[in-house]
N, C-alpha and C positions, 0 to 999 in steps of 0.2 A: 619417527623423530619425536623429540621432546621439546617443550617450549624453552626458550632462552631464559636465563634467570631474571627475576623481576621482584619488586617490592609489592606487598599486598596490604591494602588499607580498606577498612569497612566503616565509613563515616556514619553518624547517626543524625545528620542534618544536611539540608541543602547547602548551607553556607560552608560547612566543613568539606563537602564534596567539591564545591567550587574552588576552594583553596587548594585542595589536592590536585584537581584537574588542571590547575594553572602551572604545574611543574612540567618541564620539558619531557616529552615522551609518555605522559600520563594518558591512560585509556580507561573509559568507563566500562564496567561490566554489568550488564542487565541480566538476560537469560543465559548468555554465553553460547548459544547454539550455533552461532557463526564465528564469534571471536575465538573461542577456545580451540576449535579445529584449525583455524588460521594460525594461532600461536603454536600449536603442535607441529605444523608444517613450516614454522618460522617465516611465514609470509608477513607477519607483523611481530614486532618485538618491543612491546611497551616496557618502559622502565618502571612504571607504577601502575598497578591494576586497582582501580577504585570500584569496589563492590557496592552497588546501590541498594542492596537488599534491606538494609536497616533504615534507609531514609524514609521518614513518615510522609504520608500524603500522596504517594505516587501510585497507589493501587485503587484509588477511588473509581467506582463505576456507578454512574447515576443517570437517570432520565431527567432531562431538564426541560421537557416539553418540546420545543422546536429542535433541540439538539440532544445528543447523548454524549456525556463526558466520559472519557476513558483515560485513566491515569497511565502514565508511560510504563510502569512496572506491572500492569495487569497482565497475567499470563494469557496467552492466546487461547488456551483450552478453557480458561475461566470465562472469557468473553464468548467463546463458541457455545458454551453450555448455559449462558445467561438466558433465561427463558424469554424475556421480551425482545431479544435481538432480531429474530426472524421477522417479527411484526414491526419493529421500530426502525431497524437499519438492514433491510433484507439483502442489499448488495454485499455488505460485509459478511453477513451470515452465509451467503452463497460462496464467498471467496475463501473463508477461513479453512474449510476442510481440504483445500488444495495445498495448504502450506505443509510441506514435508510429510511427516507421519504423526500420529497422535502423540507418540513419545516426545517428539520434537516440540509440539505445541504445549505439552505439559510444562516445559521449562521456558520456552521462548516467550518473549514479552512483546506487547504491542509497540511500545516505544523503541525497543531494540530493533525490531524489524524495520520501522520507519526510518530510524537514524542510520541504519546500515546501508540503505539505499542501493540494494541489489537491483540490477536492471530487470530481474525476473521476480521482483517482490510483489506478491499478490495484495498484501495489505496496503502498501503504498499506492498501488494502482487503483484499488477500490476507493481509498480515501480521496485521491486526487480527482477521480471521475465524479465523485459525489460533491466536490467543492468543499471538502472539509478543511478545517484550520488546525494547525499545530501550535502549541505554546512552547516557546524556548525561553529558558531562564538562565541567568548567569550573574557575574559580579556587577555588570552594568544595568541590571534590571531585566524585566520580563518583556517579551515581544511576541507578536503573533504573525504567523506566516501561512499563506495558502499552501495546502499539502501539495498542490500541483507545482509549486515553485521550490519545494524543499530540496530536491535532488538537482545537482548541477552537472552530474556525470556519473560514471560507474563508481559506486561507493564514495561519492563526494556529495556534500550537502552544504547548506547555508548556515549550519550550526558552527559557531565560532569556537576558538580555543577557550577552554574553561567553561563553556556553556553546556546545558543539558536540555534535551527535549523532555518536557515534563507531562504533557497531556495532548490529546487530540479531541476536537469537537466534531462529531459526525452529525450532519443534518438528518433529522428524522423524516420518515416518509410522509408524503401528503397525498390527498385525493388526486387521482388522475396520473400518478407517477408509476413507472414500471422500471424493472431492473433485470439484468441478466449478467452472468459471468460464466466463462468457459475457457479452457486451455487445453493444449496438447503437449504431452511429455512422453518420453520413451517409456517410462514406467511411472505409476502414480507415486508421488513423493519426489521425483526427480525435478530438476529445474525445468521450467516450461520452455519449449521451443517457441511458442507463441501463446499469448493469453489475451483475452478481450473482456472488458467490462463496459456495460452500457447503462446509462441513466437517462430516461426520457419522460416527458410529460405530454399526455394527449390533450387535444382540444377538438372535440367532436370526431370527425373522420381525419383530422390532420394532426401534425406534431407541433406543439408549442415550443418545446425546447428539447434538445438531444445532445448528449455528450458521449463520445466513445473513447475509451482508454485502451492502450495497447502496451503489452510488455514483451520482452524477449526479441524485439525487432529494432532495437536502438540502444544507445548508451545509458538510457534512463527511461522509466515508464513515461509515456506521452499521452496527452489528452487532446482530442479534437472536438470542437464544437461543429456538429454536422446539421444544425437546425436549418440553415439556408439550403443545404443540399437536399434535404428531405422536403422542404416547403416548395422547392423549385419544380417538383413533379406535380403538375396540375391534376393528373389523374389519380393521385394518391401516393402514399409513400412507396418507394421502390428500394427495398433493402439491398438488393444486389448491386444497384448503381453506386450506393455509398461504399459497399464492400470493395468494389473495383477501384473507386477513387482513393480510398485510404491505402489500399495495397500498393498503389503507385506512389503515394507520398512517403511511405516508410523506406528506410535504407538499411535493411538488416545486413548483418555480416554472416558469412558462412564459416562453419567449423566442422569438427569431426562428427558432430551430432546431426547437423542439418545444413543444407546449402542455403544461400541467400534466397534463391528462387523458391525453395520449398517453404521457407518462413513467410515469404510474401504471399504465397498461395494460401497458407494457413490463415494469414491475416484476412484475406478476402472471404474465405469460407466462414471463419468465426465471427467476423463483423456482421455478415449477412444473417447468420444464425441467431446471434445475440440480439440484434435489432428486432427481429421478428418475435423472439421470446419476450423481450421487454415491452413491445407493443401489446401483446396479449396480456401480459402481467398488468400493464396500466389499465387495460380494459376492465379488469376485475376490480379496480379501485376507483373507477369512474362512476360518480353518483348517477 
């Protein structure tokens, strides 16, 4: 199929983009790796396509000390190949290679992936698990949202009509912190049947803080604070117990690719595996 007819605009400022996006049926175009196929299948039919490629200030990538600032139009492959990434934001570095294929990441953008809010989106999961913040700008001004609160459902977000996600601030790694990411898909590059991200902080032989994010097992990526679950084990952290607990909390749906039971089993195995990896990773950063 081919896309339905639409008008095409290429603004050269944020203000012009806001004006265009205020029109009924207008849609922002970032990398287009999700939007264009959906248009071709006529799952979406925008009346106006607003290409953000010429809008200045949306591709900035800089280390701000405690955070890393990533502009919304930064290509995923550019971020993936940014030399400080693995050292400064290792969880995002671990998640990026799982996004589609290299050719997809060459065009796909960081902001486009976050704003698309696919339930199996690796970047949104990693950002939410880290406690990152996204900046949303529009005619009524700029506001900041926790990445964990951005998605409200499948392909639905708190970004309002006429607004744009302009950047994300990723917390930089600190001493004693460890991270892990893993997922299972039918083939590499396919949408994940289940994925898990873990961010934890060690304190001696115990856990000071731990968050586990899951994708593919609900209508949106979800993040669980499991600190108390881990601290409740007086004999030391028991990763398997947390895996069992979170597998019971999720409510995955079954489809032609995997049953709900299989996705729940994947959640248990991947949570256990990633918690153990993150614990070891944190040990390497403990002074």
